[in-house]
C-alpha positions in Angstrom: -69.3 -31.2 -35.6 -68.3 -27.6 -36.4 -64.7 -26.5 -36.2 -63.3 -24.4 -33.3 -64.5 -20.8 -32.9 -62.0 -18.0 -32.8 -62.3 -17.9 -29.0 -61.6 -21.6 -28.8 -58.6 -21.2 -31.1 -57.2 -18.4 -29.0 -57.6 -20.5 -25.9 -56.0 -23.5 -27.6 -53.1 -21.4 -28.7 -52.7 -20.1 -25.1 -52.7 -23.6 -23.7 -50.2 -24.9 -26.2 -47.9 -21.8 -25.6 -48.3 -22.1 -21.8 -47.3 -25.8 -21.9 -44.3 -25.0 -24.1 -43.2 -22.1 -22.0 -43.9 -23.4 -18.5 -43.8 -27.2 -19.0 -47.4 -27.5 -17.7 -50.9 -26.4 -18.7 -52.3 -23.1 -17.3 -54.8 -23.1 -14.4 -58.3 -22.0 -15.0 -57.5 -18.8 -13.1 -54.5 -18.1 -15.4 -56.7 -18.5 -18.4 -59.3 -16.3 -16.8 -56.7 -13.6 -16.2 -55.2 -13.9 -19.7 -58.5 -13.4 -21.4 -60.2 -11.0 -19.0 -63.0 -13.5 -18.2 -64.9 -12.8 -15.0 -65.1 -16.4 -13.8 -63.3 -19.7 -14.1 -66.4 -21.2 -15.6 -65.7 -19.5 -18.9 -62.3 -21.2 -19.0 -63.8 -24.5 -18.0 -66.5 -24.2 -20.7 -63.9 -23.5 -23.4 -61.8 -26.4 -22.3 -64.8 -28.7 -22.3 -65.6 -27.5 -25.9 -62.0 -28.2 -27.0 -62.1 -31.6 -25.5 -65.5 -32.4 -27.2 -63.8 -31.5 -30.5 -60.8 -33.7 -29.7 -58.4 -30.8 -29.8 -57.3 -31.4 -26.2 -57.4 -34.4 -23.8 -58.3 -33.9 -20.2 -58.0 -36.3 -17.2 -61.0 -36.0 -14.9 -60.3 -35.2 -11.3 -56.8 -33.8 -11.9 -55.9 -30.1 -12.1 -53.8 -29.0 -15.1 -54.4 -32.4 -16.7 -54.7 -31.0 -20.2 -52.8 -32.2 -23.3 -53.0 -30.7 -26.8 -53.7 -33.5 -29.3 -52.3 -33.8 -32.8 -55.7 -32.5 -34.1 -55.3 -29.5 -31.7 -51.9 -28.6 -33.1 -53.2 -29.1 -36.6 -56.0 -26.7 -35.9 -53.4 -24.2 -34.9 -51.5 -24.9 -38.2 -48.6 -26.5 -36.2 -47.1 -30.0 -36.5 -46.6 -30.4 -32.7 -45.1 -28.9 -29.6 -41.6 -28.6 -31.1 -42.9 -26.2 -33.7 -44.3 -24.0 -30.9 -40.8 -24.0 -29.3 -39.2 -23.1 -32.6 -41.6 -20.3 -33.2 -40.9 -18.9 -29.7 -37.1 -19.2 -30.3 -37.4 -17.3 -33.5 -39.4 -14.5 -31.9 -36.9 -14.4 -29.0 -34.0 -14.1 -31.4 -35.7 -11.4 -33.4 -36.4 -9.4 -30.2 -32.7 -9.7 -29.2 -31.7 -8.5 -32.7 -34.0 -5.5 -32.4 -32.7 -4.6 -29.0 -29.1 -4.8 -30.3 -30.0 -2.6 -33.2 -31.5 0.0 -30.9 -28.3 0.1 -28.7 -25.9 0.2 -31.6 
């Protein structure tokens, strides 16, 4: 099986970041809006592809039942969800420092 496409990696990154930031996976409509897709079918198709490649796990019949697997984090070059949180913390601290420098 081929590795994930660029589109799939972007969607995977979005899902991992959304889970980290909001504590839950995005809805299909949130993914649709984030990527400018015209239907929720595009989001559904990408999630199906990611699940087939074992980068995410989904629970049938439940909305937002998506979990990024270890293989999914590895595909993003991350160890796991904690690293996503650390990356966001570092970005947040850099933004605070830049804002402070502009004011000073």
